[in-house]
C-alpha positions in Angstrom: 36.0 76.7 32.6 39.4 77.6 30.7 39.8 76.1 27.6 43.2 75.7 27.9 45.3 72.8 29.9 49.0 73.1 31.1 49.4 69.1 31.2 52.8 67.4 32.2 52.9 63.3 30.7 55.0 61.4 32.3 55.9 58.3 30.3 57.4 55.1 30.7 60.9 55.4 31.6 60.6 58.4 33.9 60.5 61.5 30.9 58.4 63.8 31.1 57.1 66.4 28.8 54.7 69.9 29.8 52.4 70.8 27.2 50.0 73.4 26.6 46.8 72.1 25.3 43.7 74.3 23.9 40.3 74.4 22.0 42.2 72.6 18.9 42.9 69.9 21.2 39.2 69.4 22.9 37.4 69.9 19.4 39.3 66.7 17.9 38.9 64.9 21.5 35.3 65.7 20.9 35.2 64.2 17.4 36.9 60.7 18.6 34.5 57.5 18.7 35.1 57.2 22.4 35.6 61.6 23.0 32.4 63.5 25.2 31.6 66.8 24.5 33.5 69.3 26.5 30.7 69.7 29.3 30.9 66.0 29.1 34.7 65.7 30.4 33.8 64.4 33.8 32.8 61.2 32.4 36.0 60.4 31.1 38.3 62.5 32.8 42.0 60.7 32.4 41.1 59.6 28.2 40.7 63.6 27.6 43.4 64.6 29.7 45.5 61.7 28.0 43.8 62.7 24.6 45.1 66.1 24.9 48.5 65.9 26.4 48.7 63.5 22.8 47.2 65.3 20.9 49.2 68.7 21.8 52.5 67.0 22.0 52.0 65.7 18.8 51.7 69.1 17.3 54.5 70.7 18.7 56.8 67.9 18.1 57.5 67.0 22.0 57.2 63.1 21.5 57.3 60.9 18.7 54.2 58.8 19.0 51.7 58.5 15.5 48.6 57.6 17.5 47.3 57.9 20.8 47.0 53.8 20.3 50.6 54.4 20.5 50.7 56.9 22.9 48.4 55.9 25.9 50.4 52.1 26.3 53.1 54.2 26.9 52.2 57.3 28.9 51.8 56.4 32.8 49.5 59.7 33.7 49.0 62.7 32.9 48.8 65.9 35.4 46.8 69.0 34.9 49.0 71.4 36.3 45.9 74.4 36.2 44.4 72.5 39.1 47.6 71.1 40.9 48.2 74.8 41.2 45.2 75.5 42.4 46.2 73.7 45.4 49.2 75.3 46.6 48.0 78.5 48.8 46.9 81.2 47.8 48.7 84.6 47.0 48.8 87.1 49.7 45.8 89.9 49.0 48.2 93.2 48.1 45.4 95.3 50.2 43.7 98.4 49.0 45.8 101.3 47.0 47.0 104.1 48.6 45.2 107.5 48.6 45.2 109.1 46.0 47.5 112.8 46.4 44.7 114.6 44.3 41.4 115.0 46.3 
C-alpha cells in the first residue's frame, strides 16, 4: 500500500485545494488520541483522509487553520484522488515491443 496520498479537500463556501500527504502526516495521525495504526485506517477512513488533508495542507501553507478541530468544521469532504483515478478505465496495453533487428 502506498504511503503517499493525493487529496482534494472541499471547504465550506466551495473552495478546494489539492495536496500530497505522506508518511510525515500519517505518523502524526497515528499519534493523535483518535488516530489508529496505518494498518487500521479502514476503521476511521474519513477521519484519516480529513486529518491528512489538514496536516499536509498546513505544512504546505494551503490553508490558515491552526488546528484540526478548526479545520474539520469547515471541511465538507476530502477525496482520495488516487482511488478516484483508479475508477477510470485502465490505460490501453501498448503490446509487445518490436522484435530486435539483431538476432
